[in-house]
C-alpha positions, 0 to 999 in steps of 0.5 A, spaced: 056 035 697 058 037 704 065 034 703 066 038 696 063 045 700 068 043 706 074 042 701 072 049 697 072 052 704 079 049 706 082 051 699 079 058 700 082 059 707 089 056 705 089 061 699 087 067 704 093 065 709 098 064 703 096 071 701 097 074 708 104 070 708 106 073 701 104 080 703 108 080 710 115 077 706 120 081 702 119 080 695 126 077 694 125 071 698 119 069 694 121 067 687 115 064 684 107 065 686 106 058 687 104 055 694 111 051 695 115 057 693 111 062 698 112 057 703 119 056 702 120 064 702 117 065 708 121 059 712 127 063 709 125 069 712 123 067 718 130 063 719 133 070 717 129 073 723 131 068 728 138 069 726 138 077 727 134 076 734 139 071 736 145 076 734 141 082 738 140 078 744 147 075 744 149 082 743 145 085 749 147 080 754 154 081 752 153 089 753 150 088 760 155 083 762 162 087 760 161 093 755 168 094 752 170 101 748 174 098 743 175 091 739 178 085 743 179 079 739 176 073 743 177 065 740 171 062 740 174 055 741 181 052 742 185 050 737 186 043 737 193 040 739 193 035 733 191 035 725 193 038 719 194 045 717 189 048 712 191 054 707 188 059 712 193 057 717 190 054 723 188 047 724 182 043 722 176 041 726 169 040 726 168 048 728 173 053 729 172 060 730 173 067 733 170 073 735 172 080 735 167 084 739 166 092 740 161 097 742 161 098 734 160 091 731 161 084 733 164 080 728 164 072 728 168 068 723 168 060 723 171 055 718 166 051 714 169 046 710 174 050 705 170 056 706 169 061 712 162 063 715 163 071 717 158 074 721 158 082 722 152 085 726 152 092 727 148 099 727 147 101 720 153 105 717 152 107 709 158 104 705 160 100 711 159 093 706 163 096 701 169 097 706 168 090 709 168 087 702 174 091 700 178 089 706 176 081 705 179 082 698 185 086 700 186 079 705 185 075 699 178 072 700 173 071 695 166 073 697 162 067 695 155 069 698 152 075 702 146 076 706 144 082 709 138 082 714 136 089 718 132 091 723 131 098 725 138 101 725 141 094 726 144 090 720 147 083 720 152 081 714 153 074 713 158 072 708 161 065 705 168 067 703 173 063 700 180 062 702 185 065 697 191 061 696 195 067 698 192 068 705 195 066 711 191 069 717 188 066 723 181 067 724 182 072 730 186 076 725 181 076 720 175 078 725 180 083 728 181 086 721 174 086 719 172 089 726 177 095 724 174 097 718 168 100 722 173 105 725 175 111 721 183 112 719 185 105 720 191 102 716 190 095 715 196 091 718 195 085 712 195 090 706 198 086 700 
């Protein structure tokens, strides 16, 4: 009899905890109401919050070390000295990337298989996401996935983009082009 009461109490506590988790998680992370979906959605939400936290900490550290008034492209990794060229115009490697940081926005681009992972962290600017997507399309990229995370006035845009056959940009040029979309009256140097 006591085993049944203990099990009933455990289930009641579990359901209460799941209700709290569900109430703390944005609804679009939880697809269904079952326990596995709730827990899976909470895990994804926590991962996104962790990414935003890391990006904010990184930005804070960069600002404290050397504040920069304008965009400045900076390679994340050296280009390897041997290997095949991919359609993106750079050599294949396990992890190639570039950053372009300014006081307005930090842009990071990395090769992931045949796609590019593009992350942009900036203060929230109405209409900015449309400008970024417009730049990507003009540069022959196709947005496969977009994730937007925000905390107060800061936003993290995470793109998975497909490289178009016509695209001949380096990662550094891509990061700089996206960075320039944050500045008004900029003429894009790689318009088609």
